[in-house]
N, C-alpha and C positions, 0 to 999 in steps of 0.2 A: 721139934723134928725137919727132916727135909723130904721133899718131893722133886721126882722128876718129872716134867710135861715132854712130851713130843707128841707130834702126829704127821699125816700125809706121808705114812711110807710110801705107798704103791707098790707095796711088791710085787714085780710081775713086771713090772714096765717096762714097755721098748720107747725107744725116742726112734721113730722113722724103723728103719732096717736091723737097728743094733738093738743089743739084748743090755740091761743096766743091770743085769742080777749079779755077774765080779762086784760090782762097786756096791750092789747091797749090801752081801757078804762085808764086805769092811767097814762100811758105813753101820751093821748092826753090832759088829763087834766093836766101833768105837762108841756109840753109846753104850753096850754093855760096861764098859770100861770105865765108862764114866760116870755110869751108877756106882761102880764098885768106889774108886778112886772118892766119889763123893760121900760116899757111906750111904744112900739115901734110903731112908726107910718106905718109899712107896711111890709108882712107876704109876704114871698116868697117862694111858696113849688115846688121845682123841680121834680116829675113826682117818676111814681112807686107807686101811690095813693093807688092802690087796689094791689092785689097779681093776679086777673087775671080778663079775660073781663070781666067774667060775676059775679061780687063780690057777694056774701048773702045779703038777707035783713039788715042783722044783722052790716054787713060791710058797706052798705052804709049808714046805718043810721045815725053809728059812722061817718061817711066823712062828711057827709054833718052841722052833730050838730057840730063838732069839727070845722068847718070852721064858721058857723055862732058865734061859742063861739068868735074866732079869729078875726071875723070881728066887734065887739062889734053893731051888726045890722047894719052896714052900716055907721059907725064912722071911721071904719079902711080897706082901703084896703085888699083883698088877692087876691092873683097872683098864680095861681095852672097849672101848665103845664103835658099833659101826660106824661108817662116810656111808654119801653117796654113791661109791664106786663099790662098795660091801653089799655083799647078800646076808639080809641081819638072819636066816636061817643056818645055813654058813658058821656063822661067827657061833650061834648058838650053838653049833650040834655037838661041839666035844667036849661040850661044859661038864661032864660029868669027870673028865678024865683029866681037865684042864685042872678043877679045882684042886684034884689032889696033891698039883704043883702049885697051888696057893694062886692060881689066875683067872680073876673074873673076866668075864666074858658077856658085854653084853649087845644085842644086836636090836630090839626091837624098843622104840620110846615106850616108855610106862611101865617096862618091865619090872617085874618083881622079884629078887633074885630072893631063892630061897636059903637061908642061914645055915653058913657052915663056917668051919674052921680049921685050921692044922696045926700043926704043935706051939708056932710062933705066933698069929693072931687069928681072930675072932669077927665074923658078923654078927653085932649083937641086936641091931636092927634091922628091920630090910621094912618096906612099902615102894608103890609103884611110882618110881625115879628116883627112889633114893636108898642107900645102905650106911650102914655106922660099924665103923671096925673101931676096937682094940686092941692096938699091937704090943705085944709083948717089948719091956722095955721105954715103952711112951707110956705116963701116968696120965692121959687124958684120950677121950676119944678123937675119932675123925671121921666127919659126916658129908658126903657126898651127896650130890642133887647132879642125875644121870641123866642126859637128851639125847641119845643116837639119833642120826638123820633120820627124816621121815619123808616118803616121797607123797607126792599130794592125795593118792589115792588114801594114806597109814594116814597123811594129817586130816585128811576127811574123818576117816575110820575113829580116830583118836579124840580129835579138840574138835570133829563139828564141819557143816557142809560150809559153811560160810568164812572159807579160810583166810579169803584175803584180809577182808575184816577182823576177825577172830584171833589168827594166831599167836600177834604179841599180845594181846588182852589171858586169852587162855593159858600160853606159855607164863606172863607175871605172873597172871593167878594162882598155877600149878604151883612153880617155885615159889611165890610167896605163902603157899598155904603150910609146904612142905618146911621151909623155915621156919616158919614161925612154929612150929610142933616140935620139930627135932634141933634147930642153931640155935644154940645160945650161948652166952662165953666162956662154958666153960668145956669145950673141944676146937676143935680145927676146921671151918666149915669154907667145901668147894663147892664150885660147880662145873661139872665138864660137858660141853655139849660139841656136835657136827653140823654147825647153822653159818648161815651166811647171817653176820652181827657186826654193827656199825653203831659210833655215834647218832642220836639224833642231831639231823642237822648239817651233819658232816659230809664231806666229801664225800663221792662214792669209792672203794674200793675196787678194784678190779679181779675178776677171778684170773685162777691162770688159764694160761690161754693153751687150749687144746681140750681142756678137762668140760665135763658135766657139769653145765652151770645149774645151779641150786636159784638163782635171785632171776626169776621172770620178772621184769618190773620193780615194781616194788612191794611185791606179792610177798616174796619171801623173806623179803628183808626183817632182822630181828633188831629192835633197839638195846642195847646196852645196859638204858635204864630199867629196862623188865627185869636185871637181876638183883635178887634183894640186899637190904641192907647187909644183913648178917654175914654171907657173902665175901670170904678174905682175896680169893684167887679165883679167878674163872680160867681153864684149862680150853681154849677154842681147837680145831681143827676143818680145814676146806682151803685157807688163803694161805699160800704157801711163802711169804715173806712175814719174818717174825717183826711184829708190830703188838703194842699195846694201845687198846683203843679204849681203855679205862682209865683210869689218874696213877697215879706214883704209890699211894695210899691203897687201893683195891683195883690190883692190876689184870687186864682182860685183855688175855694175848692168845694171839693166833704163835706158836711155837716154829713155826715152820717147815719145811719138809727137809728129809735129811738130803737131800741132793737136786740139784737144779733138774729138771724134767720137760721144760722147754723151752726154746730160745726167747722168750720172755724173762724169764729167771736167770739170763745172760749174765755173770758180775755179780749177784745175790751171793752174801755169805749166808751158812745155813747153822742152824743151833739148835738145841736144846735148851728148856729152862730149868735152873735148878730153885727151887723156892726154900727159905728158912719160913717158919709159921708156927707160932704156939698161939695159944686161945687167947682171946678180946686183944690183940694187938696187928700192928697192920703189917704185914709179910713183908719181905724182902723178896727179890728175885737174881738172880744172875744168867747170863746168855751164855752158854756154851759153847764154841763153835764145832763145826764138825770141817774135817779136812779131807776125807776120803771122797772117793770119787775124779769123774774128768771133770774138768773147766767146761762149762758151755762159750763160746763165743761166736761172735757178730763181726765179722773183718770184712772190709772193700781194698780191692787193689787195683791201680791200675797199669801195673805189670806181672804179666807172670813171672818172673824170674824172683820179684819179690815177691810175691805169693807163695812163690816154693821157698825161698828160704827163709819164711815164716814158717811155714808149715815144716819144715823139716828141724827147727828149733824149739816148739813147741807140741810132743810128739802128743800127750798124757789133757787133750784135748778134744771135744766134740765141735765141727766147728760150721757156721753158714755161713758158706763162702761168695762173696759179690765181685764177681770180673767186672772194670769198666774197660772197656777197651773200643778200635777204631772199626776192628771187624766181627765177625762171630768167629767163635771159639771153633778149631779144627779138632779132628777125634786125636790128630798126636798131644795136641795140647791140652787136651781134658787128659791123656793118660798121664799123661805128664805129672800134670797136677794130682790125679789119684794115687800117683804110684808113691807121689811124696807123703802122704799122708791115710793113716786105716781110718780117721774119724770122718771124715768129711761125710757130713748129713743133705746138706743143699749145696749143689754148684748153682749158682744166680749167673749168668751171661748177662752184661747189660752194654749193648751199643753202643758208642759217643756219640755225640758229631754228628746225628741224624742232619742230611742237611736239606728236608723238605716235611712239612709240615703234613700230619695227616690227612689233613682235609683237601691237598693239594692234588691233581686230575693228571695223570698221564695220556696225552695223542699216543696210539701204537699202531705203529706199521703193521700191517697183517701179511703184506708181502712179503716179508722179513723171511730167513731163513729161522729154523725154527729154534736153533740155542738161542739166537738174538732176542726172537720174543720170549723163548722162558727169561733171562736178562731182564727185559722190560716188564714181566710179570713181576719176576721176583721184588725186583724195584718196586713197583706200586705197591705190593703187599706190605713192604719192610721198610716203608718211609723213607728211600731212596736210599737203603743199601745196597751195596754190588754184589751179586752171589759172587766166592769167592773159588779160587779154582777145582779146591775138594769138590765142593756143591759140584758144579759144570763138569768133573770128569765122571761124580757118581749121575748127573745127569742123562750125559751120554750111552752111559754101561747100561743107564736103562732103556734107552733110543733105542739101541742096538742089541738088545735081549731078543 
């Protein structure tokens, strides 16, 4: 059977003042197209479906329309769990309607899904944190251990008060109990979770810039050796770069976000994971590149003309632009830059060749004219940088008002 794993859609997310919804529409279309072209039998979405607890009407509409298209109106099961950006109650709310379309929405850890079926598949077994599916045309069952994100309050509620010491042990034991009870070699065995997970002893993986962190010190760090031996593939969400923290034989995959959502992700290629699985054998997976959306770029220029030329030649980007210059940018220079490109998220002026150290002191002659005093004051506060003509004109305009 074939499975599509995706995560971290963050529908409704903005980049500073820029909406990403048009790009998200395009990349959702791309994910649906990949699912159809690859003839996948199951879709798993590993959390952070929305970017906040109260998504916009447009984001919610895009989410439910995309799930319906992925499900082929009930022919293909779609399983979506909540992440740390999602409201578990909101994810659970449309469940009766979603079921009619073959969509399984799981908001809370230890949720027990009431068995149901469509014309094309059935949930044949269910327990807290576990479901087993029988899909028409596939002659073996699919078992899925599911662990949506839980905040500290929910972790204590579900897993006990001493979270810092117990979460790895409790999750490991919970998963092992379910796997020992239900996951033998007669079916395909998967785990999906929205957690900060890493290999024990490995270098700490960076959480996405600007995201709500779920790792505070090591208290919320889950180790991949907690995954039961029976699990053939683990579908993770939270980290936005594609990576396998497991092994080739038993992948533990962060499938990546579908778009670059912060400049720390600039240059990243985004993917979905397509898994080939059958009982009792090692799975294989393939990264499918997602090409929709604007590229995020960090660029530094020392010439305004060079910056404007690059901007005009690269319109389909969001850019964090640093301009190094001898003097501060004038209003006219800023205007030229912003007119050259409609995707400048941050413009960072950087004055080069500062002649005086920050700790150098100035002797100011208080008997001088007020405009000279202002120039001296500006110079003392800006590392020796002279006030330009535009700033002095503004100062005199205020002075004479």
